[in-house]
N, C-alpha and C positions, 0 to 999 in steps of 0.2 A: 559404325553412327551407333547407332544406338548406347554403345558405353558413355559414345559423347556427346551425347542430347543430358543421358542422367547426370553427366558431370554437371554440364548447363544451370542442370535443375537445382545440383546441395550447392551450385553456387550461390546462386541468384537466391535463393529459399535462407543462406547463412547473412547473405549481406543483408537480406529485410529485416532480418534477425536484428544483424549488430546495427542499424539505424535505430530501432525502440531499447528506450530501457528496463532494464530488470530488478525489478523489487524487488524484498528483500522484508518481509513485516512479519516481530519478530509477540509475542504474546504473554507479556507472564502477570503470572498467576502471589501476590503478592500474601502469605501468611497473615494470619492478625497476632500483636506484634514482634514485628518476625526486624531488623536489621534495616530496612528500609535506604536509609541513610546512606551506601553501604556503597548500594546499587546505584544512586545519585551521581554521588562524588565520582563512583567510575564510570559510565558513561560520562558525566559535564567534563572532568578532568583527565581523561586516560582513550576512550576512547573514542569516544568521537574525534578529539583532536588528532587522536593519528586517525581512523579514517578521513580527516581533512588532507593529510600530510599525505597523500595515498593517493586526494584528487575526486574522496568524492564530497558532493556538497547537500545544501539543504537538508540537511538529517531531520526527521521529527523522533519528538518523545514528547510523548502523549498520557493522561488517564483518562478513565473512562469517567463521565460525571457517575453524583448519585452515589450511595453507602453502600456496597454491593459487597457481598460481600463471596469471598476472601477477593482482595481490591486486584485493579485487571492495570496492567504500563502495556505500553503497546509504543515502539522503539518500527519506525519505517528507515529503511535505509536505501537508497538509487541510487545504481548502480548504473552507469553512462553506456553498456550493455551488459545482456551477456557473456561477455568474454573478458570486459573489467570487473566481475563477479569475481570468477580465478585469479587474475591479477589484482588483485584487488589481498586476497587471501592468503597471497605469495609473498605482499607487500608487509603486509603484517609482521608474518612468520618472521622476516627480515629486521622488521624494524623494531633496535635493540631499545634507543628510549622510552617505547609503547607495552613491547617484555621489561624492564624497567617498573617501567610507574606502577605496572597492575598486579606487582608481588604487594603489596596492600588490601588488592579486592582480591587473591589466593587464597589467599592465607587468614582469610573470615573464616572463622569452626564451624562445625555442625549445627550449634549450638545459641548460634548468631546468625542464620540462615540467612537471605536477601531474599531469597522466594522459592517457590515449591515446583514450579514446575513451570521456562517459556516452549511456545509452541512457534514454529518459524513456516511461515507460508512462500512463497516464489510465485509472480508473475511477470512477462511478460505484459511493456504496453499496448496499447491497440493502437493500429493505425492510423483511429481519426486523432490519437493524443498521443505523440508518439516518446513527450517529455510531458516528466513534472515541468508544472503551472506552482510557483513559488506560491501562497493566497496575500493577496494587496496587507499593507495597511490594519491593527485594527482586530485584526482577525480572530473572532474571542471563542470561537463555534467548530467546533467539526465532525461529523457525518459520516462514518464508514456504512459503507453497506455493501452486503454480500446476496449477491443474487446466485441462489441452487438452483441444478437442472437437474433435470430429470435421467438425461442421455447427453455424452458430448459433443451430439450434431444441435441439443434445445442449446446450451452455453453459445454455438458453432453462431445461431442465427442469432443468436442477445446481443450478439460481440455486430456481425453486421447492424443489427437493429440498428445499437450504441452507432457506427462509426457511419451507415447511411445515413438518420435518416432524426437520432436524438438531441445527438449534440447541436446544430443549433438553433436546436425546441430549451438543448440548457441554455446557450448563449440566452438567449430570447429573452427566459427567465429572471436569470437572479441564482438560478442553481449552478454556482464559483467552483470548476470542475481542476482535481488538483493533482490525482492521478487517478489510469484508468488503469486492471490491467484485469489479464488470463488468466486464476491458477495454473499454473502448471505442479507445484509438486506440493503439499499439506494437507491438513484436512480436511474432509468435509465438498472432496471433490466427487463430481465435476460443479467447478462453482468459477464468479465473474468478482472482485472486490472491488472500488470505486472510492475516494473520500471529492467529499466537497468542503469548501470551509464560508464560514456565515459570520455577521458580523457580530447577530443577539441570535437568539434562539423568533426573540418578532420577526427578523426578517427570512428567517427560515421557513416560518408555516409562511407568511405571506405569500414568498415565490416559491413552495412549493403547489400551494394553490391554485398560482399564473403557473403552472408547466400543467399540476392537471386538466385546466378548459379550456386548456390554447386549443385553439382545430387542430392545430393542422397532428397534436399527440393522439388525441379522437381518431384524428385519421390512421394513422401510422397504429394504433394500441389496436384496428378494426384487420388492419391484415393479416390471411392467413398462411404470411409463410414467417410469421411471428405468433405462429399461435400456440403456445402449450410452453414458451420459451424459459419459463420458471420455475422450480416447482416449493420454491420457501425465498424467504429474506431475511437479513437480519441483519438489525441495525443497533449500535452502538455510537453515543451521544461523547465527544471526547472534547476536550480540552488542551490546550498544551502549555508545557512545563515551561519554568523561563529560560530553560538554557534551553530550548526547543531551535531547532533554524526552520522552521515552515509560521 
């Protein structure tokens, strides 16, 4: 009986994960005077088309606003679920068109490197937003926010806060969600990350101001169960590149 209940628990848990998307977010550091165009060519002409053939849609490619050094590029890949990630890796390994077309990228010499390093983080979508929402036409400003927690429980409580309380307030105040994910691997854990889309910085500032003074946010932010859920916030403003699918 106990084994039967455990089996049912694992099956139900797996089914829950299978209903939610799985996100890969890569951050590329571009050194000064790098052969950056070779990376763009690879993304645009080789890697993203191969992912599309494998059933992956709505791939986002962004660069950070400003004049940061090193320059940063962001690649967001949404998989249908956690199982699909492994399936896509297998499909790419057997995609002869992809393997042939990437030879130019693989042949870039050391003295013409396209990036210094890239980091990868993986996320499971929230229950309250299980699928990525493609932003509306004309969205030219994206806001990537990472909330770090002092413990795993702190992050779980913040995820609950979004699922139970904050998504409706975001909708009411024009904070246009693209994805929300609880981090399962990568730097800065434990943490969650989400992406918002706006038409301009003016719209972004106006709508965040609406959120801050919203009576429901003021009520929720004072609830004891959500106290001390965020220990640090990291924010990056992004602009989509011409070949981004978001």
